N, C-alpha and C positions, 0 to 999 in steps of 0.2 A: 463544827465550829457554829453557834446561830451567831455569832459576829456582830453585837450590839441588836439584831434583829427586835424591829418593833415582834360494858364493859367486858365484858367478857363476849360480846356479841361474835367474836371472831375467835370461837375459844377452840384450843389447840387439841387437836387429835394425831396423836403421834406412834408411829410406829420406828423402834432401832431395827437395823436390817444388818446385814453382812453380805450385802450382794450390792457392786455396783459397778459403772460403766467401762467399759474396756479403756485403761488407762492410757492417757497420752502422754507423749514427752511433755516434761517443765519447761515453761517458758516464759512470758511476759503475759501471760492470763489466758485463761482458754476460756471457751464456750459453752455451750450447754446441748445436751443430747445430738451432739452433731450439727444444730441448725448454726445457722448466720442469719443476724439480723442488723442489717445494712450492711450487705456485702462490699467490700474496699473497692471495687469494679463501679460497681456504683457511686458510692461517697465521693469517689476521686472529683470529679464531673462537680460537687455540690461545693466542694473546698477549693477547688480552681475559681469557681465563680466569685466568691468573696474574699476581700484583700487577706494580705498576709502580714501581718504584723505581730510583736508579742509587746504586750501592753504594760507588763509587769514580767520580770525572770522570775524565776523560781529559784529559791535559795539553791547554794550547790547543792549537788548529790552524790551520793557513793552506787555510784550504777555504771553497770557494764556495759560499753557503749551497743547501741541498736535496740537497750531495751528500753519502752514506754514508762516514761514519768510516770510514777504509781501514787500520785495525788489521792488524797480523800481515802484511803486504805488504812486498817488497822495501825498498820507497820510503817505509815508515811514518816514518822517523825526520826525513824530508825536509819532512812534512804537519805531527807534534806537537813541543808543547816551547817553550821560549822563544826558542832558537836553532836553527835547520836544522842537521843533520845532514847527512855527504855521503852520497849514495847509490851504488851501482854496479851501472849497466845494461850489463853485458857487452857488450863489451871496455873500456869508457870506466868513468871516475870522474866524478862529477857532484856540485857542491853550488852551494847558491844565497850571493851575497855582497851586501852592502850594496846596491849598485846594478845587479844583474843575477844573472850567474853565470860560473863559470868549469869546466872540463873537463880532462883529462887522462888518457894510457893510463898508467896503473898499472906499477910499477916492482916486478918479481916479486924476492922476497928469500927463501930458504930457509935455516932451522938446522935443529936437531936436531929440534926441536919444533913448529915452525910454520914456514908457509909464509904471506909475508905480501905482500898488493898494494895498498897503503894509498891513499888519496884525492891525488891527482896535478894542484894547480891551473897547469898549464901556459900555458893559454889562459885569457884572461879576457874577458869581454863587457859592459862598464857601459853598458846602455842608460837609465840614469838613473831607473832605477826606487827609491821609498823603502817600496813594499810588492809583494809577490808572493806569491800565492795557486793552489793547483792548483784549476783548473777544469774538469781532464774525468779521468778513467783509465778503463783497460778491462786486459784480460787482461795487456798487457805493454807498454802504453804510460803516460805522464803526460802531462799537459798544464799548463803552468804562465803565469799570464797576470801581467805586469808591470804596475804601475800607479805614474803618480807624484800622490798625491794621488788625486782623481776621475777622472784621464786615465788612460784604459788606453791601454799605451805597446807593446803587441804581445802575442804569447803565445811559449812554447817547449815544443817537445815533445821528448822522451829515451823511448828504448824497448830495452826488453833484446834482445839479441843483434844492436841496430841501431849502427854505428860512427859515425853521425851524430847531431850536436846541431842544429838548426833553429829560427832565431827571425824569428817573420813581423810585421812591422811593422803595427801598428792606426791608426797617424800618423807625419806626416815626423818623421825625427829621424835624430842622428848619433851615432854611437859610435866610440872610437880604437880603433884595428887595429894592428898589428905584424906585416902579412903583405907579402912581396914578389909581385911577379907574378910567374905560373909558367906552365907548358903548361896552360890551361884551367884554372886555378885560383889562389888568390894563394896562396903556401907559405911557410913557417915552421918552424924548427927549435926545439927545445926540450928541452935535457938528451937532446940525441941522438937526439930522436923525433921526424920529420916531421908538421908538421901541413897539413891544406886548407881551403882555403874557397872555397866557389860561391856568389854571389850575385847577384841580379838589381838589386841598387842600383848605384852608382857609390862608387868609390875614388879618393879625391884628398887629399893633403897628411897620409896618416897616419890618415885618417877615411873611415869607411863612412857613406854617404847610404842611407837608405831611405825611397822613399815607402811611403804605407797600401797592405800588401797587397804588397807586397814580401818575400822572403826571405831570410836568409843562411844557410847549414850548415858548420859545422865538423865537421872528421874527424880522425884520424889514419891515417898511411899506415903497415902494416906493413912493414916490411924486405922482405920479398918480394912485397908489392903493386906495383899500375903507378899512379902518381899520376891516369893518363886515366880507368883504370875507378872509380876513388873519386870523382873529378870529374862522370863520368856520372850517376852513382848519386846522387849528392850533389843534382843539380838535379832531381830527382824527389822531394822531402821526405817522410819518413814523417808521417801524421797520425793513425792510430790504428793498432790491433791487434786481431783479432779469434781465435776459439777454436773446435775442432771437435774432441770425441773420439768415439770408436767402441769399440766391444767386440764383436768377432766371431771365431768359434772360439777358436782360441788365441792371437789376437793383441788387445792395446792398442795403440789408435792415436791421436796426438795432431797436430793441425794448425793451428798460428799464421797467420794471414793478415796481411801488413804491408800496409796501405794506404798509398798513395801520394797527393801532391794533384792527380795527372795519372793515375793510373792503370796507370803505368809500373814496370817491375821495381825492387827495390832490392836492395843488398847486406846479409846476413843473417849473423852468426857463429853456427854449430853450436858445442855443448858438447862434450863426448866421450862423453855418453851417446846424444847425438843425430845421429852422423856416423860409424856404421860402414859405412852403405854410400854414403857423399857425395860418394865421388870425392875427387880431388884440391882441388877448388876455385880459388877465382882469387887466393885469399894466407892467411894467416893469424897468428893476435895470439898472444902468451903470454899465460898467465894465471892465477891461482892453482888453478883446476880443472884443468890441463891445455891443449893447444895448443887454441884456438879454428879452425875451418877456415871461412873465409870463403867462400858461397855467391850465386847470383844466382837472383833469382826474387821472387813476390809472395809464396811463405810457405814456412813449413819443418814439414816432417811427419814422424814418426818411429813406430815401434812397438816395443812391447817385450812380451816372453810375459805372455800373460794369467794371473793366477792366482787361481786358487780361492780363492772365503773357506776357513778352514779352525778348528775347533773342537776338538771331541775328537778323541782320539786313536782309529785302528783298534785295538782290542785285544784280536781277535778271534784273532789269529795266537799269543796266548801260552799257555801251560800250562797244566794245573789247578796247579802248585806257585807260578806266577809269580803266576796269578788270586787263588790264596788269600792270597800275601802280601801283595796289594793291598787286598783287602778289610779285611785288620786292620791296614793302617796309614792306611786312610781312615776307620775309625772313631778312628782311635787322633787322628789331625788333626782330627776333628770335634770330638774329647771334648776339644782343647785351644786350640778356634779361640775368639780372643776378641770381645770385644763390638766391632758394626762401629764405625770411627770415623765420625765425621758432617763430615768436610771433604770438597771434592769429588774429591780426588784420590787421597786413602787409602782413601776409602771405596770409591771403584770399582775401586781395587785390589784391595779385602778382597771385593767383591762377586765380581771374575774370578776369583779363586782360589778363592771356595766354589762359584762354576759348574763349574769343571775338577775338584773333588772330587766336587761331583755327577755329573758325567759319567762318572767311573772307578765311585764306586758304582753306579750302571745298570749298566755295563758289565759288571761283576766279579759282578754278583747281590746285593750287599751293601744291599740292599733297604730293611732300617730306618737306614741310613746315607743313602741314598738320598734317603727319606724328609724326615730331619730337617733336610737340606741343604737341599731344596727347599723348605720349611716358613720358614728364615730366611730364605733370597734374596727367597723372596716378599714375606714380611712386610717386609724392609727395602725393597726396590724399591717395595711398596706406598707405604711413607710418603716417599717420595723422590718419586714419581708423584703425588703428590695437587698439583693445579691450585694450588690457593688455600693451599698449605701453609705459606707464608711469611705468611701472616695470623696463623697460630696459633702459630709457635715461632721459634726463634732459628737453627735448623740444619734439614739434610736437606730442603734446600726450593729453587726456584730462581725467580728473580725478574727481569722483560724489562725494560732497561735501555734506554728512549725515547729518551736521549741517546746514546749508544754504538750502538745498533743489536743488541741480541744478549743474552741470557741469561747470569745469571751465576749460581751456587750458592752458597748461604748454606751453612756460614762457607765464603770463599774459603781458597785456598793459592796460596803460592808465585807471589803477583801476581794471580793467575785474575780476580780484581774489576776490574783494570787488561788484561783479556783478553790475560794469558801462557797459553799452553798449554792451552788448552781443547780443543784436538782431544786431549790427551792424558789430561785428565781426562773427557771424554765417551765417549772410545772404550772405556774400561773398563766403561762403563754400555752401553755398544750392547754388547759383547761377549755382557757377564753375561744382558741381555735377551735378547739373541738365542741365545743356548744355552739359557735355560730356555723361553722363549716359541716354539722350532722346533716343537712339536708342540702348543700350547695357544693355538688360538685366542684365546680367552677371556681370558686374559694382556694376547697384545699386542692387542689392543681395548682393555682397561681400562689399557696401560699408553701407548696410543698419542699421547695430548695430550702430554704432557711430554716423552716421548723423539724424539716428530718434534722438537718444538720444541727440541730438544737439538741434533738433524740438523739441520734448519734455521738453527742457528748455525753451524756449518760447512760445510754443504754444501747452500745454496741455490745453484740453478741458476735465474735467471730473465731470460727474453727480453726480459720486457717490464719488466725493471729494476724488483727488488722494493722500498718504500721502507720494508721492514721489517729486511730480512737483508740483508748485501754477500753478494755472488757468492761464492762456496766461500773463506772468510775465510782460512784459512790453505792454503791449496794453491795452489803458485806452479807452473804450466801450463810455462812454460818452463825452469826447473831444473828440475822433474818431482819436487820435493820441498816439504815446508810449509815455515814460520816460525814460530818459537813467541813471540817478542819480540810485546807487542800495540804498545807506541810506539816502540818499537824506540830507545831514547835512544840510541844507542851512534854510535861514530866511526867503526868498520868496519860499518857496516850493521845488519842485523837479522840473527839467527844462529839456528839449530838443533841440539840435540844429540842427544838419543834417539831418533836415525831409527827405531827398532826400534818405540817406543812411538807414532808416525808411522803406520809400519806397521798396528802394530795397533788405532788407530782407524780405517782406512777395513777394516780385514777386519771388525771389529766393525759397523763402520755395515754392511754387506753381509752379517752375520749378521742384523742387525736388519731391513734390508731384505726378506730374504727368509721372515724370520718375521712380518712385517707386510705380506707382500705387496704390496711397491712397486717394480715392475719396473724406472721409471728412476732412481728410486733406488738400487736394485743396479745397475745399469750403472754408473752416475755411480761408487758405491763400488768395483766391480771395477776400474774406471779406474785412479781415483786409488790404489788398493791395488798395482796392476802396477806404477803409473809411480815409486810411492816405493820400493817392496821395490827396483826397476832402479837407483834413483839412489841407493839406502841401497849399494847393491853398488859402484856407479861411484866412488863418492865416500865415503865411511865404511869399508866392512868389507874391501871387495875393491879396492882402489886401484891405477891400473895404473904401477907402479913403473918402467916402464920409459921413462915421459915426464918430458920433461927437468925439469919443475918439481918432481919428487921427488928428485931429486938431493942429498944431505947430507942429506935428511931420515932419521933413524934407526928409522921406526916402520913396520908393515903397515898401520894403520887410522890414520883420522882422528875422533878422536871429538868434535870443536866446529867446525861449519863455519858462514863468515858470509858477509856480503857483499864483505869486502875483506881475509879471512885467515882461515887455517885451523888450528885447534891440536890437538896432543896435551895433550887439557886436558880438565877438567869443571869445571862450577860449584861442583859440593858436595865433593870430594875429592880430595888428592893422590895416592890410591894408583893404580898403574898398572891392578890391578885395576879399577878402576872406568872406566878409560878404554875398557877392552872389554866390560864388562858394561853400560855403560848404551846402547851400541847393537845390544844383543843381545836384553835384556828386553823383555817378556815374552816365552817362550817357547810358540808353539802350536800348534795343528794347521796352520798356514799357514808356519812358521818355516823351513822345509826350503827358502826362499830363499836363507837365509845357507849352504847347502852349497857346496861348490865343491873347489878344489885342496884337497885335505886337508894338504899341505906347507904352504899360508899359514894355514889354520885352526891346526896344532902352533906355526906360528912366532909367531902372533898372541896364545896361550895361554904359551908361555914366555917373550913379553914381557910379560905381564899379571899372570904367576903365574909366576916363576922357580922359586919354593919349594914348590910345591904349593899346593891348594886350599884352605888354612884361611887364606883372605882374603875381602874385600868380595868379593860375588856369589861367592863360592864353586862356590855352586847353579848359577848362570847358565852360569859358563865350564866344568863338568863337562859341562852338557847340549848345550854350541856344542862340544866337544871329540867329542861323538860324532856329527856329521857328518861326521866324518873319515872312516866307516866302520864296518862291524858290531865288528872288533875293537878300535877306540876307543872304540866303544859300549860293549863289554860291561867293557871296564878299567875304564869313567868307572861301571862299575853296582858293580862289585865296593868302586871307592873311595867311592861314595855312600852305604853303608852303615854306614861313621864318621864323614862330615860331621858338624860339630859343628851342633845345630840353630840356633846364633846364625848361621850363613853360609847359610840357608835365606832369602832375600829374605821380607817379608813379602806381595808378590805372589804368592809361590810356596806350596808346600809339599811334604813328603818324597813323600808319595804321588805328585803330578804329577811330580816329578824320576824317582822309580824307573821310574815308567810312559812316561815320555820314553824313559829310557837301555832298558828294556826292548825298546821297538818299535821303536827303530833298532838294537839288538843284533839281532833278528832280521832285521832286511836288509831 
């Protein structure tokens, strides 16, 4: 959730394969490539150094004892809250019911401002449960155990990309079904969609009898799919998933392994950003994100262009007059810089703004302004980075929530105490610290104890399963992007609005990793940065309008993506300029990933600001327009001189606006 908070450059080059890493046991999250980032032994001392406090308790959870609370996941709404919410393990939708669960293939509908594919309870399985608990989760799968009192009835496994839902009995039981005998599977049709059921149990009189250890697997049959292919794959139920990632040269690669009960291949639905080199596959499903292509294998692997982290702009090509103009402007912006806010979101933005001003001042020789800005930033970050700060004050400090297993800033904003938006907030801190400490090892060492806690909150990779932080709290490897809501109390699943602030989070994290000499963290951050940027292009700013799902949709971007719908809308404003601005800001040294088709850029700006740039996020739209080419950047630079001050976002400055446009006008 973007919680009321204020293109093709990362083109996807994809391969789908049947090769995965060795399977690891299903647990409460796993690492990648056997690597550990923030080993528990190292992080324990950092956690102990900050106060322990629960600022706001998470909602009640259907979670087995000992599992880390899975905030910011695609399935968080199933876990948290008085009533479980539906979730969307594409291609299916899934929900818990009073006695078991229901599943169905979403029915996709498109309007001028919305693409919907909500929960469809086409098939219900009542196993007689009076209590259901998540007993395991990993990269892309969730295991839910059903109980009748203290008696375990069995467990259900769902997984992103899997067209199958399997239930394995722990005791003898019977459940009603409405399926007919078919070729290799039981079948039925609901709402025009065919469904299949493969089971090791016996069927008689409209009931399925399962002995302990026997499994039933349900699936939706695509219109272009062969029932036999799906029935065969369903006989090898998925039990869990694994994750590997790598950054090699100019490529960032993700591989998700699908472990089956007998090690045999399964069928996997590839999202559009995963399937450029997938071939035809065996079938396809419609989805709100576009056509999903079904492939056979034991894993799904794809690559995207690797992005190098970027902060400061390269001003070396500017002339003396431009440099003098920037020096004058940066002094003016420093003079009018307000006091730093105290909440984690706006404080982070203010720190990033100051770091950008400092980088300009340094490059154009405004040494007086550079010195003043560095003093401001260092003093402010020194305060935030005091481990015991919350023992002495009620703002500008962090605590560790031992119940939620995470770090919360005091004072919180936009639900950050509920674990909303942590990557957005902390990303600005990473960015500012990474910029300022890049050539100052003493500062990096001074800030590391708390800065690394913030990084561990959103980027832990623990092959040995940390008990202090979940693995990659917000980042979803299958979707290629993050989720923003902590507990996700929504019928349409989890959501993310500001894809660009998610990119900023991993860009900032990579800058901090470089400044603090953490190679493994830098690799992870670069992988997430690259994946998030590619996903932002595919599903936010450069959507494939040729896909049938967009027929009837009247816009060139999607500003708010959910598990079960996609909206041209924001959490905080109905203004058209907000729809585009929130998926662009902040524009930094890495933001050329937003570049691409100049016609698409111009069309998106025309939709967002048909009457000019005197609108919310006018500065951001001007900067985006510069990505259409040097001539567009020169025109934007001319326009920027007269842009009203109140149209410059609080995380931006006129200096940064002008510097960005000058650099892009120079080509």
